[in-house]
PDB file of N, H, CA, C and O in Angstrom:
ATOM      1  N   UNK A   1      -2.055   5.756  32.041  1.00  0.00           N
ATOM      2  CA  UNK A   1      -3.119   5.082  31.349  1.00  0.00           C
ATOM      3  C   UNK A   1      -3.337   5.615  29.945  1.00  0.00           C
ATOM      4  O   UNK A   1      -3.999   4.958  29.141  1.00  0.00           O
ATOM      5  N   UNK A   2      -2.803   6.780  29.626  1.00  0.00           N
ATOM      6  H   UNK A   2      -2.265   7.314  30.279  1.00  0.00           H
ATOM      7  CA  UNK A   2      -3.020   7.352  28.305  1.00  0.00           C
ATOM      8  C   UNK A   2      -2.303   6.557  27.220  1.00  0.00           C
ATOM      9  O   UNK A   2      -2.757   6.530  26.076  1.00  0.00           O
ATOM     10  N   UNK A   3      -1.205   5.917  27.556  1.00  0.00           N
ATOM     11  H   UNK A   3      -0.836   5.938  28.485  1.00  0.00           H
ATOM     12  CA  UNK A   3      -0.457   5.155  26.568  1.00  0.00           C
ATOM     13  C   UNK A   3      -0.874   3.701  26.488  1.00  0.00           C
ATOM     14  O   UNK A   3      -0.224   2.920  25.793  1.00  0.00           O
ATOM     15  N   UNK A   4      -1.934   3.311  27.175  1.00  0.00           N
ATOM     16  H   UNK A   4      -2.462   3.945  27.740  1.00  0.00           H
ATOM     17  CA  UNK A   4      -2.384   1.931  27.187  1.00  0.00           C
ATOM     18  C   UNK A   4      -2.924   1.533  25.819  1.00  0.00           C
ATOM     19  O   UNK A   4      -3.788   2.214  25.267  1.00  0.00           O
ATOM     20  N   UNK A   5      -2.413   0.430  25.272  1.00  0.00           N
ATOM     21  H   UNK A   5      -1.711  -0.122  25.721  1.00  0.00           H
ATOM     22  CA  UNK A   5      -2.792   0.017  23.923  1.00  0.00           C
ATOM     23  C   UNK A   5      -3.811  -1.117  23.923  1.00  0.00           C
ATOM     24  O   UNK A   5      -4.033  -1.734  22.881  1.00  0.00           O
ATOM     25  N   UNK A   6      -4.411  -1.395  25.018  1.00  0.00           N
ATOM     26  H   UNK A   6      -4.230  -0.894  25.864  1.00  0.00           H
ATOM     27  CA  UNK A   6      -5.386  -2.477  25.058  1.00  0.00           C
ATOM     28  C   UNK A   6      -4.729  -3.805  25.372  1.00  0.00           C
ATOM     29  O   UNK A   6      -3.559  -3.858  25.750  1.00  0.00           O
ATOM     30  N   UNK A   7      -5.476  -4.858  25.216  1.00  0.00           N
ATOM     31  H   UNK A   7      -6.426  -4.816  24.909  1.00  0.00           H
ATOM     32  CA  UNK A   7      -4.979  -6.172  25.575  1.00  0.00           C
ATOM     33  C   UNK A   7      -3.960  -6.719  24.588  1.00  0.00           C
ATOM     34  O   UNK A   7      -3.086  -7.496  24.975  1.00  0.00           O
ATOM     35  N   UNK A   8      -4.051  -6.336  23.340  1.00  0.00           N
ATOM     36  H   UNK A   8      -4.761  -5.705  23.026  1.00  0.00           H
ATOM     37  CA  UNK A   8      -3.157  -6.905  22.344  1.00  0.00           C
ATOM     38  C   UNK A   8      -1.785  -6.250  22.343  1.00  0.00           C
ATOM     39  O   UNK A   8      -0.789  -6.914  22.057  1.00  0.00           O
ATOM     40  N   UNK A   9      -1.713  -4.966  22.656  1.00  0.00           N
ATOM     41  H   UNK A   9      -2.523  -4.427  22.888  1.00  0.00           H
ATOM     42  CA  UNK A   9      -0.437  -4.255  22.603  1.00  0.00           C
ATOM     43  C   UNK A   9       0.074  -4.106  21.190  1.00  0.00           C
ATOM     44  O   UNK A   9       1.260  -3.847  20.986  1.00  0.00           O
ATOM     45  N   UNK A  10      -0.794  -4.263  20.213  1.00  0.00           N
ATOM     46  H   UNK A  10      -1.757  -4.473  20.379  1.00  0.00           H
ATOM     47  CA  UNK A  10      -0.407  -4.222  18.802  1.00  0.00           C
ATOM     48  C   UNK A  10      -0.212  -2.781  18.353  1.00  0.00           C
ATOM     49  O   UNK A  10      -1.041  -1.912  18.623  1.00  0.00           O
ATOM     50  N   UNK A  11       0.876  -2.548  17.675  1.00  0.00           N
ATOM     51  H   UNK A  11       1.550  -3.253  17.455  1.00  0.00           H
ATOM     52  CA  UNK A  11       1.137  -1.239  17.087  1.00  0.00           C
ATOM     53  C   UNK A  11       0.501  -1.199  15.695  1.00  0.00           C
ATOM     54  O   UNK A  11       0.051  -2.219  15.175  1.00  0.00           O
ATOM     55  N   UNK A  12       0.474  -0.021  15.116  1.00  0.00           N
ATOM     56  H   UNK A  12       0.840   0.807  15.539  1.00  0.00           H
ATOM     57  CA  UNK A  12      -0.045   0.122  13.758  1.00  0.00           C
ATOM     58  C   UNK A  12       0.927  -0.453  12.747  1.00  0.00           C
ATOM     59  O   UNK A  12       2.070  -0.754  13.091  1.00  0.00           O
ATOM     60  N   UNK A  13       0.492  -0.611  11.500  1.00  0.00           N
ATOM     61  H   UNK A  13      -0.437  -0.367  11.220  1.00  0.00           H
ATOM     62  CA  UNK A  13       1.396  -1.150  10.483  1.00  0.00           C
ATOM     63  C   UNK A  13       2.556  -0.203  10.210  1.00  0.00           C
ATOM     64  O   UNK A  13       2.370   1.011  10.130  1.00  0.00           O
ATOM     65  N   UNK A  14       3.736  -0.755  10.070  1.00  0.00           N
ATOM     66  H   UNK A  14       3.887  -1.741  10.135  1.00  0.00           H
ATOM     67  CA  UNK A  14       4.913   0.045   9.776  1.00  0.00           C
ATOM     68  C   UNK A  14       5.022   0.338   8.293  1.00  0.00           C
ATOM     69  O   UNK A  14       4.169  -0.066   7.502  1.00  0.00           O
ATOM     70  N   UNK A  15       6.077   1.041   7.925  1.00  0.00           N
ATOM     71  H   UNK A  15       6.770   1.369   8.568  1.00  0.00           H
ATOM     72  CA  UNK A  15       6.266   1.412   6.531  1.00  0.00           C
ATOM     73  C   UNK A  15       6.498   0.180   5.643  1.00  0.00           C
ATOM     74  O   UNK A  15       6.069   0.163   4.489  1.00  0.00           O
ATOM     75  N   UNK A  16       7.158  -0.825   6.160  1.00  0.00           N
ATOM     76  H   UNK A  16       7.507  -0.811   7.097  1.00  0.00           H
ATOM     77  CA  UNK A  16       7.395  -2.044   5.392  1.00  0.00           C
ATOM     78  C   UNK A  16       6.100  -2.766   5.064  1.00  0.00           C
ATOM     79  O   UNK A  16       5.910  -3.232   3.941  1.00  0.00           O
ATOM     80  N   UNK A  17       5.207  -2.858   6.048  1.00  0.00           N
ATOM     81  H   UNK A  17       5.361  -2.479   6.960  1.00  0.00           H
ATOM     82  CA  UNK A  17       3.912  -3.503   5.821  1.00  0.00           C
ATOM     83  C   UNK A  17       3.057  -2.698   4.848  1.00  0.00           C
ATOM     84  O   UNK A  17       2.391  -3.265   3.982  1.00  0.00           O
ATOM     85  N   UNK A  18       3.080  -1.395   4.991  1.00  0.00           N
ATOM     86  H   UNK A  18       3.622  -0.935   5.695  1.00  0.00           H
ATOM     87  CA  UNK A  18       2.319  -0.540   4.074  1.00  0.00           C
ATOM     88  C   UNK A  18       2.874  -0.631   2.660  1.00  0.00           C
ATOM     89  O   UNK A  18       2.115  -0.585   1.692  1.00  0.00           O
ATOM     90  N   UNK A  19       4.188  -0.759   2.534  1.00  0.00           N
ATOM     91  H   UNK A  19       4.805  -0.796   3.320  1.00  0.00           H
ATOM     92  CA  UNK A  19       4.813  -0.942   1.226  1.00  0.00           C
ATOM     93  C   UNK A  19       4.328  -2.237   0.583  1.00  0.00           C
ATOM     94  O   UNK A  19       3.993  -2.253  -0.602  1.00  0.00           O
ATOM     95  N   UNK A  20       4.289  -3.313   1.349  1.00  0.00           N
ATOM     96  H   UNK A  20       4.561  -3.300   2.311  1.00  0.00           H
ATOM     97  CA  UNK A  20       3.817  -4.591   0.809  1.00  0.00           C
ATOM     98  C   UNK A  20       2.348  -4.530   0.410  1.00  0.00           C
ATOM     99  O   UNK A  20       1.968  -5.098  -0.614  1.00  0.00           O
ATOM    100  N   UNK A  21       1.514  -3.854   1.197  1.00  0.00           N
ATOM    101  H   UNK A  21       1.823  -3.393   2.028  1.00  0.00           H
ATOM    102  CA  UNK A  21       0.103  -3.686   0.844  1.00  0.00           C
ATOM    103  C   UNK A  21      -0.044  -2.888  -0.450  1.00  0.00           C
ATOM    104  O   UNK A  21      -0.905  -3.191  -1.276  1.00  0.00           O
ATOM    105  N   UNK A  22       0.790  -1.877  -0.623  1.00  0.00           N
ATOM    106  H   UNK A  22       1.490  -1.631   0.049  1.00  0.00           H
ATOM    107  CA  UNK A  22       0.736  -1.071  -1.843  1.00  0.00           C
ATOM    108  C   UNK A  22       1.152  -1.892  -3.058  1.00  0.00           C
ATOM    109  O   UNK A  22       0.545  -1.780  -4.123  1.00  0.00           O
ATOM    110  N   UNK A  23       2.179  -2.710  -2.902  1.00  0.00           N
ATOM    111  H   UNK A  23       2.672  -2.801  -2.037  1.00  0.00           H
ATOM    112  CA  UNK A  23       2.616  -3.580  -4.000  1.00  0.00           C
ATOM    113  C   UNK A  23       1.496  -4.557  -4.352  1.00  0.00           C
ATOM    114  O   UNK A  23       1.224  -4.801  -5.527  1.00  0.00           O
ATOM    115  N   UNK A  24       0.853  -5.110  -3.334  1.00  0.00           N
ATOM    116  H   UNK A  24       1.074  -4.911  -2.379  1.00  0.00           H
ATOM    117  CA  UNK A  24      -0.252  -6.041  -3.574  1.00  0.00           C
ATOM    118  C   UNK A  24      -1.404  -5.348  -4.303  1.00  0.00           C
ATOM    119  O   UNK A  24      -2.018  -5.944  -5.188  1.00  0.00           O
ATOM    120  N   UNK A  25      -1.701  -4.104  -3.945  1.00  0.00           N
ATOM    121  H   UNK A  25      -1.202  -3.620  -3.226  1.00  0.00           H
ATOM    122  CA  UNK A  25      -2.764  -3.359  -4.618  1.00  0.00           C
ATOM    123  C   UNK A  25      -2.454  -3.160  -6.097  1.00  0.00           C
ATOM    124  O   UNK A  25      -3.336  -3.295  -6.944  1.00  0.00           O
ATOM    125  N   UNK A  26      -1.206  -2.841  -6.403  1.00  0.00           N
ATOM    126  H   UNK A  26      -0.490  -2.731  -5.714  1.00  0.00           H
ATOM    127  CA  UNK A  26      -0.800  -2.666  -7.800  1.00  0.00           C
ATOM    128  C   UNK A  26      -0.959  -3.982  -8.562  1.00  0.00           C
ATOM    129  O   UNK A  26      -1.518  -4.004  -9.658  1.00  0.00           O
ATOM    130  N   UNK A  27      -0.471  -5.067  -7.983  1.00  0.00           N
ATOM    131  H   UNK A  27      -0.017  -5.048  -7.092  1.00  0.00           H
ATOM    132  CA  UNK A  27      -0.527  -6.364  -8.657  1.00  0.00           C
ATOM    133  C   UNK A  27      -1.964  -6.799  -8.902  1.00  0.00           C
ATOM    134  O   UNK A  27      -2.308  -7.208 -10.011  1.00  0.00           O
ATOM    135  N   UNK A  28      -2.803  -6.716  -7.882  1.00  0.00           N
ATOM    136  H   UNK A  28      -2.523  -6.385  -6.980  1.00  0.00           H
ATOM    137  CA  UNK A  28      -4.198  -7.146  -8.023  1.00  0.00           C
ATOM    138  C   UNK A  28      -4.941  -6.252  -9.016  1.00  0.00           C
ATOM    139  O   UNK A  28      -5.721  -6.747  -9.830  1.00  0.00           O
ATOM    140  N   UNK A  29      -4.710  -4.959  -8.955  1.00  0.00           N
ATOM    141  H   UNK A  29      -4.077  -4.557  -8.293  1.00  0.00           H
ATOM    142  CA  UNK A  29      -5.370  -4.046  -9.892  1.00  0.00           C
ATOM    143  C   UNK A  29      -4.963  -4.329 -11.334  1.00  0.00           C
ATOM    144  O   UNK A  29      -5.802  -4.322 -12.235  1.00  0.00           O
ATOM    145  N   UNK A  30      -3.679  -4.577 -11.547  1.00  0.00           N
ATOM    146  H   UNK A  30      -2.997  -4.583 -10.815  1.00  0.00           H
ATOM    147  CA  UNK A  30      -3.223  -4.867 -12.903  1.00  0.00           C
ATOM    148  C   UNK A  30      -3.721  -6.226 -13.402  1.00  0.00           C
ATOM    149  O   UNK A  30      -3.962  -6.399 -14.596  1.00  0.00           O
ATOM    150  N   UNK A  31      -3.875  -7.181 -12.495  1.00  0.00           N
ATOM    151  H   UNK A  31      -3.679  -7.041 -11.524  1.00  0.00           H
ATOM    152  CA  UNK A  31      -4.438  -8.462 -12.900  1.00  0.00           C
ATOM    153  C   UNK A  31      -5.908  -8.320 -13.289  1.00  0.00           C
ATOM    154  O   UNK A  31      -6.350  -8.904 -14.278  1.00  0.00           O
ATOM    155  N   UNK A  32      -6.655  -7.554 -12.521  1.00  0.00           N
ATOM    156  H   UNK A  32      -6.296  -7.080 -11.717  1.00  0.00           H
ATOM    157  CA  UNK A  32      -8.080  -7.381 -12.810  1.00  0.00           C
ATOM    158  C   UNK A  32      -8.307  -6.531 -14.052  1.00  0.00           C
ATOM    159  O   UNK A  32      -9.315  -6.696 -14.739  1.00  0.00           O
ATOM    160  N   UNK A  33      -7.388  -5.631 -14.346  1.00  0.00           N
ATOM    161  H   UNK A  33      -6.569  -5.497 -13.788  1.00  0.00           H
ATOM    162  CA  UNK A  33      -7.583  -4.753 -15.504  1.00  0.00           C
ATOM    163  C   UNK A  33      -7.487  -5.543 -16.813  1.00  0.00           C
ATOM    164  O   UNK A  33      -7.950  -5.075 -17.853  1.00  0.00           O
ATOM    165  N   UNK A  34      -6.888  -6.736 -16.766  1.00  0.00           N
ATOM    166  H   UNK A  34      -6.512  -7.116 -15.921  1.00  0.00           H
ATOM    167  CA  UNK A  34      -6.779  -7.556 -17.966  1.00  0.00           C
ATOM    168  C   UNK A  34      -8.083  -8.272 -18.302  1.00  0.00           C
ATOM    169  O   UNK A  34      -8.236  -8.777 -19.414  1.00  0.00           O
ATOM    170  N   UNK A  35      -9.020  -8.324 -17.366  1.00  0.00           N
ATOM    171  H   UNK A  35      -8.895  -7.913 -16.463  1.00  0.00           H
ATOM    172  CA  UNK A  35     -10.303  -8.983 -17.598  1.00  0.00           C
ATOM    173  C   UNK A  35     -11.217  -8.100 -18.432  1.00  0.00           C
ATOM    174  O   UNK A  35     -11.085  -6.876 -18.435  1.00  0.00           O
ATOM    175  N   UNK A  36     -12.147  -8.736 -19.140  1.00  0.00           N
ATOM    176  H   UNK A  36     -12.254  -9.730 -19.137  1.00  0.00           H
ATOM    177  CA  UNK A  36     -13.135  -8.008 -19.932  1.00  0.00           C
ATOM    178  C   UNK A  36     -14.260  -7.559 -18.999  1.00  0.00           C
ATOM    179  O   UNK A  36     -15.117  -8.355 -18.614  1.00  0.00           O
ATOM    180  N   UNK A  37     -14.244  -6.271 -18.641  1.00  0.00           N
ATOM    181  H   UNK A  37     -13.548  -5.625 -18.953  1.00  0.00           H
ATOM    182  CA  UNK A  37     -15.204  -5.734 -17.682  1.00  0.00           C
ATOM    183  C   UNK A  37     -15.831  -4.468 -18.236  1.00  0.00           C
ATOM    184  O   UNK A  37     -15.471  -3.989 -19.312  1.00  0.00           O
ATOM    185  N   UNK A  38     -16.774  -3.940 -17.475  1.00  0.00           N
ATOM    186  H   UNK A  38     -17.067  -4.329 -16.602  1.00  0.00           H
ATOM    187  CA  UNK A  38     -17.399  -2.666 -17.825  1.00  0.00           C
ATOM    188  C   UNK A  38     -16.364  -1.546 -17.728  1.00  0.00           C
ATOM    189  O   UNK A  38     -15.335  -1.690 -17.068  1.00  0.00           O
ATOM    190  N   UNK A  39     -16.649  -0.452 -18.381  1.00  0.00           N
ATOM    191  H   UNK A  39     -17.485  -0.335 -18.917  1.00  0.00           H
ATOM    192  CA  UNK A  39     -15.712   0.672 -18.407  1.00  0.00           C
ATOM    193  C   UNK A  39     -15.451   1.223 -17.018  1.00  0.00           C
ATOM    194  O   UNK A  39     -14.313   1.560 -16.690  1.00  0.00           O
ATOM    195  N   UNK A  40     -16.501   1.320 -16.187  1.00  0.00           N
ATOM    196  H   UNK A  40     -17.425   1.046 -16.454  1.00  0.00           H
ATOM    197  CA  UNK A  40     -16.316   1.859 -14.839  1.00  0.00           C
ATOM    198  C   UNK A  40     -15.420   0.950 -14.003  1.00  0.00           C
ATOM    199  O   UNK A  40     -14.643   1.435 -13.180  1.00  0.00           O
ATOM    200  N   UNK A  41     -15.521  -0.372 -14.206  1.00  0.00           N
ATOM    201  H   UNK A  41     -16.152  -0.766 -14.875  1.00  0.00           H
ATOM    202  CA  UNK A  41     -14.692  -1.306 -13.445  1.00  0.00           C
ATOM    203  C   UNK A  41     -13.235  -1.223 -13.894  1.00  0.00           C
ATOM    204  O   UNK A  41     -12.324  -1.299 -13.070  1.00  0.00           O
ATOM    205  N   UNK A  42     -13.020  -1.070 -15.185  1.00  0.00           N
ATOM    206  H   UNK A  42     -13.760  -1.009 -15.854  1.00  0.00           H
ATOM    207  CA  UNK A  42     -11.659  -0.908 -15.699  1.00  0.00           C
ATOM    208  C   UNK A  42     -11.044   0.389 -15.179  1.00  0.00           C
ATOM    209  O   UNK A  42      -9.868   0.424 -14.816  1.00  0.00           O
ATOM    210  N   UNK A  43     -11.852   1.460 -15.147  1.00  0.00           N
ATOM    211  H   UNK A  43     -12.806   1.431 -15.442  1.00  0.00           H
ATOM    212  CA  UNK A  43     -11.358   2.741 -14.619  1.00  0.00           C
ATOM    213  C   UNK A  43     -11.025   2.619 -13.132  1.00  0.00           C
ATOM    214  O   UNK A  43     -10.041   3.193 -12.667  1.00  0.00           O
ATOM    215  N   UNK A  44     -11.841   1.875 -12.387  1.00  0.00           N
ATOM    216  H   UNK A  44     -12.641   1.409 -12.764  1.00  0.00           H
ATOM    217  CA  UNK A  44     -11.572   1.674 -10.961  1.00  0.00           C
ATOM    218  C   UNK A  44     -10.260   0.918 -10.764  1.00  0.00           C
ATOM    219  O   UNK A  44      -9.488   1.240  -9.860  1.00  0.00           O
ATOM    220  N   UNK A  45     -10.007  -0.075 -11.595  1.00  0.00           N
ATOM    221  H   UNK A  45     -10.634  -0.337 -12.329  1.00  0.00           H
ATOM    222  CA  UNK A  45      -8.743  -0.814 -11.511  1.00  0.00           C
ATOM    223  C   UNK A  45      -7.550   0.084 -11.851  1.00  0.00           C
ATOM    224  O   UNK A  45      -6.492  -0.025 -11.231  1.00  0.00           O
ATOM    225  N   UNK A  46      -7.721   0.961 -12.827  1.00  0.00           N
ATOM    226  H   UNK A  46      -8.581   1.049 -13.330  1.00  0.00           H
ATOM    227  CA  UNK A  46      -6.643   1.886 -13.184  1.00  0.00           C
ATOM    228  C   UNK A  46      -6.350   2.850 -12.037  1.00  0.00           C
ATOM    229  O   UNK A  46      -5.190   3.142 -11.746  1.00  0.00           O
ATOM    230  N   UNK A  47      -7.403   3.340 -11.390  1.00  0.00           N
ATOM    231  H   UNK A  47      -8.345   3.102 -11.626  1.00  0.00           H
ATOM    232  CA  UNK A  47      -7.214   4.228 -10.240  1.00  0.00           C
ATOM    233  C   UNK A  47      -6.529   3.469  -9.099  1.00  0.00           C
ATOM    234  O   UNK A  47      -5.654   4.016  -8.427  1.00  0.00           O
ATOM    235  N   UNK A  48      -6.922   2.224  -8.882  1.00  0.00           N
ATOM    236  H   UNK A  48      -7.633   1.780  -9.428  1.00  0.00           H
ATOM    237  CA  UNK A  48      -6.280   1.407  -7.850  1.00  0.00           C
ATOM    238  C   UNK A  48      -4.811   1.172  -8.127  1.00  0.00           C
ATOM    239  O   UNK A  48      -3.981   1.232  -7.220  1.00  0.00           O
ATOM    240  N   UNK A  49      -4.491   0.903  -9.390  1.00  0.00           N
ATOM    241  H   UNK A  49      -5.165   0.854 -10.127  1.00  0.00           H
ATOM    242  CA  UNK A  49      -3.084   0.689  -9.759  1.00  0.00           C
ATOM    243  C   UNK A  49      -2.274   1.966  -9.590  1.00  0.00           C
ATOM    244  O   UNK A  49      -1.139   1.925  -9.114  1.00  0.00           O
ATOM    245  N   UNK A  50      -2.854   3.105  -9.978  1.00  0.00           N
ATOM    246  H   UNK A  50      -3.775   3.138 -10.364  1.00  0.00           H
ATOM    247  CA  UNK A  50      -2.145   4.383  -9.822  1.00  0.00           C
ATOM    248  C   UNK A  50      -1.962   4.735  -8.345  1.00  0.00           C
ATOM    249  O   UNK A  50      -0.894   5.190  -7.937  1.00  0.00           O
ATOM    250  N   UNK A  51      -3.001   4.522  -7.556  1.00  0.00           N
ATOM    251  H   UNK A  51      -3.869   4.152  -7.888  1.00  0.00           H
ATOM    252  CA  UNK A  51      -2.893   4.786  -6.116  1.00  0.00           C
ATOM    253  C   UNK A  51      -1.892   3.865  -5.449  1.00  0.00           C
ATOM    254  O   UNK A  51      -1.130   4.292  -4.582  1.00  0.00           O
ATOM    255  N   UNK A  52      -1.891   2.603  -5.848  1.00  0.00           N
ATOM    256  H   UNK A  52      -2.510   2.256  -6.553  1.00  0.00           H
ATOM    257  CA  UNK A  52      -0.915   1.660  -5.303  1.00  0.00           C
ATOM    258  C   UNK A  52       0.507   2.032  -5.687  1.00  0.00           C
ATOM    259  O   UNK A  52       1.428   1.905  -4.880  1.00  0.00           O
ATOM    260  N   UNK A  53       0.687   2.495  -6.925  1.00  0.00           N
ATOM    261  H   UNK A  53      -0.061   2.598  -7.581  1.00  0.00           H
ATOM    262  CA  UNK A  53       2.023   2.915  -7.359  1.00  0.00           C
ATOM    263  C   UNK A  53       2.504   4.131  -6.572  1.00  0.00           C
ATOM    264  O   UNK A  53       3.679   4.227  -6.217  1.00  0.00           O
ATOM    265  N   UNK A  54       1.590   5.054  -6.303  1.00  0.00           N
ATOM    266  H   UNK A  54       0.635   4.976  -6.591  1.00  0.00           H
ATOM    267  CA  UNK A  54       1.946   6.210  -5.474  1.00  0.00           C
ATOM    268  C   UNK A  54       2.305   5.750  -4.057  1.00  0.00           C
ATOM    269  O   UNK A  54       3.239   6.272  -3.447  1.00  0.00           O
ATOM    270  N   UNK A  55       1.567   4.784  -3.547  1.00  0.00           N
ATOM    271  H   UNK A  55       0.808   4.360  -4.043  1.00  0.00           H
ATOM    272  CA  UNK A  55       1.873   4.236  -2.220  1.00  0.00           C
ATOM    273  C   UNK A  55       3.212   3.531  -2.186  1.00  0.00           C
ATOM    274  O   UNK A  55       3.944   3.635  -1.202  1.00  0.00           O
ATOM    275  N   UNK A  56       3.545   2.808  -3.259  1.00  0.00           N
ATOM    276  H   UNK A  56       2.951   2.723  -4.059  1.00  0.00           H
ATOM    277  CA  UNK A  56       4.849   2.138  -3.334  1.00  0.00           C
ATOM    278  C   UNK A  56       5.965   3.170  -3.272  1.00  0.00           C
ATOM    279  O   UNK A  56       6.942   2.994  -2.544  1.00  0.00           O
ATOM    280  N   UNK A  57       5.819   4.244  -4.035  1.00  0.00           N
ATOM    281  H   UNK A  57       5.026   4.387  -4.626  1.00  0.00           H
ATOM    282  CA  UNK A  57       6.847   5.293  -4.022  1.00  0.00           C
ATOM    283  C   UNK A  57       6.971   5.937  -2.644  1.00  0.00           C
ATOM    284  O   UNK A  57       8.075   6.086  -2.120  1.00  0.00           O
ATOM    285  N   UNK A  58       5.840   6.318  -2.061  1.00  0.00           N
ATOM    286  H   UNK A  58       4.943   6.197  -2.486  1.00  0.00           H
ATOM    287  CA  UNK A  58       5.863   7.027  -0.782  1.00  0.00           C
ATOM    288  C   UNK A  58       6.349   6.128   0.357  1.00  0.00           C
ATOM    289  O   UNK A  58       7.273   6.485   1.087  1.00  0.00           O
ATOM    290  N   UNK A  59       5.722   4.967   0.500  1.00  0.00           N
ATOM    291  H   UNK A  59       4.971   4.677  -0.093  1.00  0.00           H
ATOM    292  CA  UNK A  59       6.082   4.094   1.618  1.00  0.00           C
ATOM    293  C   UNK A  59       7.437   3.447   1.410  1.00  0.00           C
ATOM    294  O   UNK A  59       8.136   3.156   2.380  1.00  0.00           O
ATOM    295  N   UNK A  60       7.825   3.215   0.149  1.00  0.00           N
ATOM    296  H   UNK A  60       7.257   3.452  -0.639  1.00  0.00           H
ATOM    297  CA  UNK A  60       9.171   2.710  -0.109  1.00  0.00           C
ATOM    298  C   UNK A  60      10.234   3.707   0.318  1.00  0.00           C
ATOM    299  O   UNK A  60      11.242   3.339   0.920  1.00  0.00           O
ATOM    300  N   UNK A  61       9.996   4.980  -0.001  1.00  0.00           N
ATOM    301  H   UNK A  61       9.177   5.279  -0.490  1.00  0.00           H
ATOM    302  CA  UNK A  61      10.926   6.037   0.408  1.00  0.00           C
ATOM    303  C   UNK A  61      10.993   6.143   1.928  1.00  0.00           C
ATOM    304  O   UNK A  61      12.076   6.233   2.507  1.00  0.00           O
ATOM    305  N   UNK A  62       9.822   6.132   2.570  1.00  0.00           N
ATOM    306  H   UNK A  62       8.942   6.059   2.100  1.00  0.00           H
ATOM    307  CA  UNK A  62       9.785   6.233   4.035  1.00  0.00           C
ATOM    308  C   UNK A  62      10.432   5.013   4.689  1.00  0.00           C
ATOM    309  O   UNK A  62      11.100   5.139   5.715  1.00  0.00           O
ATOM    310  N   UNK A  63      10.237   3.841   4.101  1.00  0.00           N
ATOM    311  H   UNK A  63       9.695   3.739   3.267  1.00  0.00           H
ATOM    312  CA  UNK A  63      10.844   2.617   4.640  1.00  0.00           C
ATOM    313  C   UNK A  63      12.362   2.682   4.548  1.00  0.00           C
ATOM    314  O   UNK A  63      13.064   2.344   5.502  1.00  0.00           O
ATOM    315  N   UNK A  64      12.869   3.120   3.393  1.00  0.00           N
ATOM    316  H   UNK A  64      12.299   3.394   2.618  1.00  0.00           H
ATOM    317  CA  UNK A  64      14.320   3.245   3.245  1.00  0.00           C
ATOM    318  C   UNK A  64      14.896   4.269   4.213  1.00  0.00           C
ATOM    319  O   UNK A  64      15.951   4.044   4.806  1.00  0.00           O
ATOM    320  N   UNK A  65      14.204   5.390   4.374  1.00  0.00           N
ATOM    321  H   UNK A  65      13.347   5.572   3.893  1.00  0.00           H
ATOM    322  CA  UNK A  65      14.689   6.417   5.311  1.00  0.00           C
ATOM    323  C   UNK A  65      14.654   5.923   6.746  1.00  0.00           C
ATOM    324  O   UNK A  65      15.542   6.256   7.531  1.00  0.00           O
ATOM    325  N   UNK A  66      13.648   5.134   7.108  1.00  0.00           N
ATOM    326  H   UNK A  66      12.927   4.864   6.470  1.00  0.00           H
ATOM    327  CA  UNK A  66      13.563   4.640   8.484  1.00  0.00           C
ATOM    328  C   UNK A  66      14.653   3.610   8.775  1.00  0.00           C
ATOM    329  O   UNK A  66      15.054   3.429   9.924  1.00  0.00           O
ATOM    330  N   UNK A  67      15.125   2.940   7.728  1.00  0.00           N
ATOM    331  H   UNK A  67      14.799   3.087   6.795  1.00  0.00           H
ATOM    332  CA  UNK A  67      16.192   1.954   7.888  1.00  0.00           C
ATOM    333  C   UNK A  67      17.580   2.552   7.731  1.00  0.00           C
ATOM    334  O   UNK A  67      18.586   1.874   7.941  1.00  0.00           O
ATOM    335  N   UNK A  68      17.630   3.829   7.359  1.00  0.00           N
ATOM    336  H   UNK A  68      16.813   4.380   7.189  1.00  0.00           H
ATOM    337  CA  UNK A  68      18.922   4.482   7.178  1.00  0.00           C
ATOM    338  C   UNK A  68      19.577   4.161   5.850  1.00  0.00           C
ATOM    339  O   UNK A  68      20.780   4.360   5.686  1.00  0.00           O
ATOM    340  N   UNK A  69      18.780   3.656   4.880  1.00  0.00           N
ATOM    341  H   UNK A  69      17.803   3.494   5.013  1.00  0.00           H
ATOM    342  CA  UNK A  69      19.334   3.275   3.586  1.00  0.00           C
ATOM    343  C   UNK A  69      19.401   4.408   2.590  1.00  0.00           C
ATOM    344  O   UNK A  69      20.048   4.275   1.551  1.00  0.00           O
ATOM    345  N   UNK A  70      18.740   5.534   2.882  1.00  0.00           N
ATOM    346  H   UNK A  70      18.215   5.642   3.726  1.00  0.00           H
ATOM    347  CA  UNK A  70      18.760   6.678   1.953  1.00  0.00           C
ATOM    348  C   UNK A  70      19.113   7.932   2.729  1.00  0.00           C
ATOM    349  O   UNK A  70      18.885   8.012   3.936  1.00  0.00           O
ATOM    350  N   UNK A  71      19.657   8.888   2.047  1.00  0.00           N
ATOM    351  H   UNK A  71      19.842   8.823   1.066  1.00  0.00           H
ATOM    352  CA  UNK A  71      20.050  10.133   2.722  1.00  0.00           C
ATOM    353  C   UNK A  71      18.918  11.134   2.704  1.00  0.00           C
ATOM    354  O   UNK A  71      19.064  12.240   3.225  1.00  0.00           O
TER     355      UNK A  71
END
């Protein structure tokens, strides 16, 4: 019973899904940063873009390693 995942049996997001979410975060943040907003909102978009870029690097590397595409 310890390994029971509930009724859905859904696993957590894999590295590929996390990579796509990170790419989406970068794209949306960069789109919003082009708008005329308050300084705090522009800074938040910059932090989002930087965090998304870090996620792209990390999850992209993990995705490639899980697929056997990188050494």
